[in-house]
C-alpha positions in Angstrom: 54.2 -125.1 -19.1 54.6 -124.4 -15.3 57.4 -127.0 -15.1 59.3 -125.5 -18.1 59.0 -122.0 -16.6 60.4 -123.3 -13.3 63.3 -125.0 -15.0 64.1 -121.8 -17.0 64.1 -119.7 -13.8 66.2 -122.3 -12.0 68.8 -122.3 -14.8 68.8 -118.5 -14.8 69.4 -118.4 -11.0 72.3 -120.8 -11.4 73.9 -118.7 -14.1 73.3 -115.5 -12.1 75.0 -117.1 -9.0 77.9 -118.4 -11.1 78.6 -114.8 -12.3 78.9 -113.5 -8.7 81.2 -116.1 -7.2 84.9 -116.6 -7.0 86.7 -119.9 -7.2 90.2 -121.3 -7.0 91.1 -124.7 -8.5 94.3 -126.5 -9.5 94.9 -127.6 -13.1 97.6 -127.9 -15.7 98.5 -125.2 -18.2 100.4 -125.9 -21.4 102.8 -123.2 -22.5 102.5 -121.7 -26.0 106.0 -122.9 -26.9 106.9 -126.6 -27.0 107.3 -127.0 -23.3 106.0 -129.2 -20.6 102.6 -128.6 -18.9 102.8 -126.9 -15.5 100.5 -127.3 -12.5 99.0 -124.0 -11.6 96.2 -122.5 -9.5 93.4 -121.0 -11.5 91.3 -118.2 -10.1 87.9 -117.5 -11.6 86.3 -114.1 -10.9 82.6 -114.6 -11.8 82.3 -114.5 -15.5 84.6 -111.6 -16.0 88.1 -112.9 -15.2 90.2 -116.0 -15.4 93.7 -115.9 -14.0 96.5 -118.4 -13.1 99.3 -118.4 -10.6 102.1 -120.9 -10.6 102.5 -123.0 -7.4 105.8 -121.2 -6.6 104.1 -117.8 -7.4 106.7 -116.8 -9.8 104.4 -116.4 -12.8 100.8 -115.2 -13.3 98.6 -114.1 -16.1 95.0 -113.1 -17.0 93.1 -114.7 -19.9 92.4 -112.3 -22.7 89.4 -113.8 -24.6 89.7 -111.2 -27.4 93.2 -112.4 -28.3 92.7 -115.9 -27.0 95.9 -115.8 -25.0 97.3 -115.3 -21.6 98.7 -111.8 -20.6 101.4 -111.8 -18.0 100.8 -109.8 -14.7 103.4 -107.6 -13.1 104.6 -108.2 -9.5 102.0 -105.9 -7.9 99.2 -107.6 -9.8 100.6 -111.0 -8.9 100.5 -110.1 -5.2 96.8 -109.0 -5.6 96.0 -112.3 -7.3 97.6 -114.3 -4.5 95.6 -112.2 -2.0 92.4 -112.9 -4.0 93.1 -116.6 -4.0 93.5 -116.6 -0.2 90.1 -114.8 0.0 88.5 -117.4 -2.2 89.9 -120.2 0.0 88.5 -118.3 3.1 92.0 -117.9 4.5 91.7 -114.1 4.5 88.7 -111.9 5.2 87.1 -110.5 2.1 88.3 -107.1 0.9 89.0 -105.1 -2.2 91.3 -106.5 -4.9 92.8 -104.7 -7.8 93.2 -107.0 -10.8 93.2 -106.2 -14.4 90.3 -107.3 -16.6 91.4 -108.3 -20.0 88.0 -107.6 -21.5 88.1 -104.0 -20.2 91.6 -103.5 -21.5 90.7 -104.8 -24.9 87.6 -102.5 -25.1 89.6 -99.5 -24.1 92.3 -100.3 -26.7 89.7 -100.6 -29.4 88.2 -97.3 -28.5 91.6 -95.6 -28.7 92.3 -96.9 -32.2 
């Protein structure tokens, strides 16, 4: 019983840590239309946000889990995403970032309807 309890606590601590971290990784993203996959940089903000930014920084989006699709970001948000990625890579000192959260937007839209 003691070993099971230790394993449960360890798993809980791993999940808790994952939710408080940021990460940048490279991967491919297939467009919704019949196009070729593009290499992009993904940015994970804990468990609350998943974003991508193309390598040339011309396109970015946030994943909306309610709609199960990517929502494009505007130029200002794209700049914030680029800055957040630099922080995650430790190229820039940590600071505040202003990124949209698709879950929060979906919740506020549902409340308004």
